[in-house]
C-alpha positions in Angstrom: 0.1 0.0 -0.2 2.6 2.5 0.9 4.4 1.2 -2.9 0.8 2.6 -4.6 0.5 5.9 -2.0 4.2 6.5 -3.2 3.6 5.7 -6.7 0.7 8.5 -6.7 1.9 11.2 -5.1 0.4 10.7 -1.8 2.0 10.3 2.0 0.2 8.4 4.7 -0.4 8.2 8.4 1.5 5.5 9.1 -1.2 3.6 12.0 0.1 1.8 14.9 -1.6 -0.4 16.3 -2.3 0.2 20.0 -4.2 -2.7 22.2 -7.3 -1.4 23.4 -9.1 -1.9 26.6 -12.3 -2.6 25.4 -10.8 -5.4 23.4 -9.6 -7.0 26.5 -5.9 -5.4 26.2 -4.8 -4.5 30.6 -2.8 -1.6 30.7 -1.8 -2.4 34.0 0.3 -5.7 33.2 3.8 -4.2 32.4 4.7 -7.5 29.8 1.7 -7.2 28.0 2.5 -3.4 27.6 6.2 -4.3 26.8 5.8 -6.8 24.5 3.1 -4.2 22.5 6.0 -1.8 22.9 8.6 -4.3 21.1 6.2 -5.2 18.3 5.5 -1.4 17.6 9.2 -0.4 17.4 9.8 -3.2 15.2 7.1 -1.6 12.9 8.2 2.0 13.0 12.2 0.4 12.3 10.4 -1.5 9.4 8.6 1.3 7.5 10.4 4.6 9.0 12.4 5.2 5.9 10.0 4.7 3.4 8.9 7.8 1.4 5.3 7.5 1.6 5.3 7.7 5.6 4.1 11.5 6.7 3.8 10.4 10.6 2.9 8.0 12.7 -0.4 7.1 13.8 -0.5 5.6 17.5 -3.5 4.3 18.2 -7.3 4.6 16.8 -9.7 6.0 19.2 -8.0 4.5 22.3 -10.6 6.6 24.7 -13.7 5.3 23.0 -15.3 3.3 26.1 -12.5 2.9 28.4 -11.5 3.6 31.8 -8.0 3.5 32.0 -5.8 6.4 32.1 -2.7 4.3 31.7 -3.3 4.0 28.2 -2.1 7.2 28.3 1.2 6.6 29.3 1.8 3.9 26.8 0.9 6.4 24.3 3.6 8.3 25.6 6.1 5.9 26.1 5.0 4.6 22.2 5.4 8.4 21.2 9.2 8.6 22.5 10.2 5.6 21.5 8.9 6.4 17.6 10.8 9.6 18.0 14.0 8.3 19.2 14.0 5.4 16.6 12.9 7.8 13.8 13.1 11.8 14.6 11.8 12.5 10.9 8.3 12.0 11.1 5.7 12.9 13.4 3.6 11.4 16.2 -0.6 11.6 16.2 -2.9 9.7 18.3 -6.6 9.7 17.1 -9.8 9.7 19.6 -13.0 9.3 20.0 -13.7 13.2 20.8 -12.3 14.1 23.8 -13.2 16.3 27.3 -11.6 19.1 29.4 -10.2 16.3 31.8 -9.1 13.8 28.9 -7.2 16.7 27.3 -5.3 17.2 31.0 -5.0 13.5 31.1 -3.0 13.5 27.9 -0.9 16.6 28.6 0.0 15.8 32.0 1.7 12.6 30.9 3.1 13.9 27.9 4.5 17.4 30.1 6.5 14.3 32.1 8.8 13.6 29.4 
């Protein structure tokens, strides 16, 4: 797909699949979180030099039907890691709407880095 995008003069936000609480992922499990980070790191390393990659999208609507704010710690860790291995691309995370409290949770975690 990246080859086709590049051939058509398009760039893409490359989605990094972050596991969701609503699908059973437990952000309190350090082994699961670490394994996820390593899996995503391998994806970033694999695609970081592709000319069609514009930016990294970490997760999709992770805040939909969630209760554990630790998901934002995981997203922040992914952003830090992807910046370390690929400083040439921006990072993004999409949300399913956002209220003031959620914005603060995300900002608070980002501010610690």
